[in-house]
N, C-alpha and C positions, 0 to 999 in steps of 0.2 A: 462532369466527372472530375473528382478530385485526384490529382496525381500525387502519389505518396512514396517517400523514401523511408525504408525501415532500417534503423541503425541498431545492431545488436541482435543476435539470433540464437540467444539461449532459450530457456523454457518459455518465458513470457514473450520475447520477440517473435519466436516461431508462431506462437498462438495468435498474437496480434497480426502478423503477416498473413496467416490463414484466414483471419477475419476480413482483412482488406481483399484478399483474393476472392472470397465468396460474396462479398457486398458489391452490387453493381454500381454503387455510388462512387467506388474508388477504382483507381488503376495504379497498381504498384509499378513504378518506374525504375526501381533499383533497390538492392539490398546491400547492406554494409555489415561486415564482421572482421574482426582482427585476424581470425584464422579461417580456413575453408571448413564450413560446418557441414554436418549431415543433415540434409533437409528432406522433408516430405516431398513426394513427387510433384504435388501441386505448385511448389515453389522453385522447382529445379530450373525452369526456363528463364527466370528473371536475371538481369545483369547483377552480378555480384562483385563488390569491390572491398578492398581492405583499408581504404583511405576515405574517411568521412568528408573531409574538406574537399577533396577532388570530386567525389560523388555528388556532393551538394552543388558544386559549381556546374558540373556537366549535366545533371539530371534536372536541375531547376524545378524541384517539387513545389506543389502547393501546400503540402502537409508533410512534416518530418515526425516520425514515431522514434523517440529516443528510448531505447530498451537496453542500453549498455550498463556497465557497472556505475555505481552511484556517483563516483568521483568525476565522472565525465558529464553528468546530467546537465549541470548548469551551463558549462561552456557550449556544449553541443546545442542546447535549447536556444541559447542567445544567438549562436551563429546561424542557426536555421531561421530565426525570426528576422535577424538583420539581412538575410538573403531573400526575404519576402514571403516566407512560409509560416503557416500556422503550426502549432506543435502540440503533439501528445507526448507526455513524458512519463515514464514508469516512476513509481514511488521508490525511495523518497525523492522529492523534487530536487534536493541538493544534499550535500554533506555538512553544510553550515547554515545557520539562519541567514547570515549576510548574503550568501550566495542564492538562497531561495528568494529573499527579497529583491536581489538583483535581477533574477529571471522575471518575477512578477512585475517589476518596474519597467523592464524592457517590453513586456507584452502590452502594458498599459500605454507606454509612450508610442508604440509603433502600431497600436490597434490590432494586435494579432490575438488570435484565439490560443488559449493555453489550457489544455485539459490534463490533470494529473491522474495517474493510474490507480485510483481508489476503487477497486473492483467491487467491494462490498456495497458501494452506493448504487450499484446497478442490479443487485441481487434481490428479487421480490421477497424472499423469506427474511433477509436482514432489514429490509424496509419495514416489514411487518414487526419484527422485533423492536425496532425504534419506535413505531407507532404505538405499540402496546405498552411499552415502558413509558412513553411520554403521557399516555393516558392515565397512568397511575399518579403521576405528579411527584415531584421531588420534595426534599433533596434525596440524592441517590447514593447507593453504594454500588460500584462496578467492580466485579470480579471476573477478569478476563485473562486467558492465557492462550498460548500456542507454542508448545514445545515439539521439536522434531528430532526423532531418532534417526540418524543418518550414518550410512557406511558406504564404502566403494565410491562409485561416481558422485553420489549425492553428498558425501562428506567432502569430496574434492571441490564440488561447487560451493559448499558452505565455507570451506577454508579460503577459497578465492574471494568470496564475498566479504569475509572478515579481514581482508587486507585493508579495507577502508571503512566497513560499516558493521556495527555490532548487531546481534540478533534483535535487541529491544528497539533499536531504531528501524532496521530494515522491515520488520513485521509489526513493530508497535505502532507505527503511524496509522495503519488501518483501524486498530482497535481504540486508539485514543480518538481518532476521528469519530467513531461511533459514540464514545462518551460525550464528546462535545456536541454532536448532533442531538443527543438526548437531553442534556442539561441546559444548553444555551448559556451557561454561566462562564465567567472568566476564571481561568486557571491562576492560582496564586503561588503555590510552592510545590516543589518536587523533591522526593527523597528516594535514593536508589541504593541497591547493593548487588554485587555480582562476584563471580569467580571464574578464573581461567582453569578449565578442567582438563586441558590437553596441552602437551608440549609441542603438538604439531601446528599450533596456530602462533600468530606473532606474539612476541613477549609482552607487547603493550596492549594486547586484546584479550577479551574474555568471552566465553562462549555460553555463559549462562548469566542472566540478569533478571532482576525484578524491581519494580519501583512503585511508589504511591504518589498520586497527585491530588491536591486539595483545591476546591473551586470555591468562588466567593458566595455561592448559595448554600454552602455547608456540604456539598456533595464531595465524596471521596472515591478514588479509584485505584485499583491494583492491577498491574499487568506484569506477566512473567513470559520470558522466552529463553529457550535453550536449544542448541544445535550440537549434534555429534553422536558418536557410537555409544557414549555412556548415558545418554538421556533415556529416562524412564518412559514407557508407554502408559503408565498409570496416571490417570487424570491429566493428560496432555491437552485436553480440549475443554476448558471450563469457560462457560459464557452465562453468567448470572447478573441480573440487574435487580437491585432491592431498593424499596422506598418505604416510608412509613405505611403506605396503603397496600403493600404486598410485594410480589416479585414476578419477574419474567425470566425463564431459563430455556436454554436450547437443551433438548433431550432427544434421545432415540435415533440419532443419526448413525447409520451403519456405514463404516468406513473401512478402508484398507490399511488403517494404521496411520501413525503420524507422519510418515514419509509420503502417503498418498496426497497429491496436490488437490484432489477433489475434496478431501477431508477437511481441508483448511477453511472452506466456505460452506460445506454441506450442513443443513440444519435438521431435516427430518420432521421434527415437530417442536412446538413451543409449549411450555407449561406455564399458564398464567395463574398465579396463586394470589387471590386477593386476601388481604389481612382479615377481612369479614366476608365470608361467603364461600362457595364451593370452588374448588380448582376447575380450571378449563384447559383441556388439552387441544391444541390447534394443530391438526396434521397439515403437513405441507408437501403433498405428493408431486411427482414430476418436477423436481428441482432442476434448474439448470446446472450442467456440469461445467468444468473449467473452460472448455472451448465455447460453450454457449455463452458464458459470462463475458468472455473476450469479444465475442460477436456483439453482445449488447452493449458493451463499453464503447466499441468503435461506432456503433449506430448512434450513440450519444454524441460522439465527436462529429459525425457527419451532420446531425441535427444542429449541433452548436454553431457550425459553420454556415449551413444553409439558412438557418432561422435566426442568425445573429443572437444567440442566447447570451444573456448578461452573465459572465463568469466571475464577476467580482467576489462574491461570497465563496465560490468554489476555490479561488485562488488563495484568498485570505485563510480559509479553513485549512488548506494544505500547508500553509507556512505555520499556523498555529499548532497543528498536530506534530509537525516536525520539531517545532520549538520545544515543546514539552518532552519529546523523546531525547532530543539532544541535551536538554537540561538534565534528564535522568542519567544519561551517559556520563556527563560531567560529574554528577553526584556520586556515581559509582566509582569514578576514577580519583576523586578528591575526598570522598568520605564526608562531604558536608551537604546540608540542605540548600537547595537553590530557590531563592526568592525571585520569581520570574519578572517582577516589576524592575528589579535592579540588575538583572542578568542580561549579558550580551554574549553572543557566540559568533566571532568573526572567522 
């Protein structure tokens, strides 16, 4: 049984902790949060600490789940690996490319397992979307977005996230990862634009952004993300993949709106439109919900440890998708196109 310490008990941290609680392959030895959180009954009996370093030393876990705010991901992950633990870390892996590379280098040097929280990789419907898109053949046009209209506690959470991470980085890494899985091409340039739509966020932060990325096979991608009470519910969830041979689109997902966390991953059905031939609608019933996906993700972590799965490509992909999104963030802030071959982000 793998002894796990969970750091960070926000929405994702609680869900991952529940996944560990219900999986007989894991034993939770402690929880860490900066403040005393409201927890579901299943998690109420576990030891709770506010000090990550102390909990790490005292509990001596086999696995640490880093589900804190993004600016602590790299340091917490490295500290856990240096203490002898494998690591699951929520996305994004870090807030700079240099820190992300530092985490991966530590995992490689110490021979630790490092799994990054790319939840769509464990979603059967998104796996089907990727397979159908690859079957068309490239080059591709990617049209992807995820905007979230938020108010009350949700807006407070978004404002807290934006103290360190913009929406296009926090959410964008998922969808850029999908682009990269489909095309297998190298990204060349990134162009972005954005706007600060609220005086309630930091002066140097924006809560709406979009960017374009160009790949060396001719593929191009567009991604858009915005958070806040002013964000429109119209066309907040666009998932289209185009190629010379047709297109694949997510359609028909019934959701509770952009603030519904299940709507961020829900597919419903795919529309495959060959350029020559009849359309095919692929219904995807009984899709996993948010907690089901967290369960699948942690089952993969368990398998990675027990079966010694080679995570080299997984780690490199996590760095690449982060690199693209951070380049987009810099493009928005500077107003210039970023040539990825010449760009560094320390």
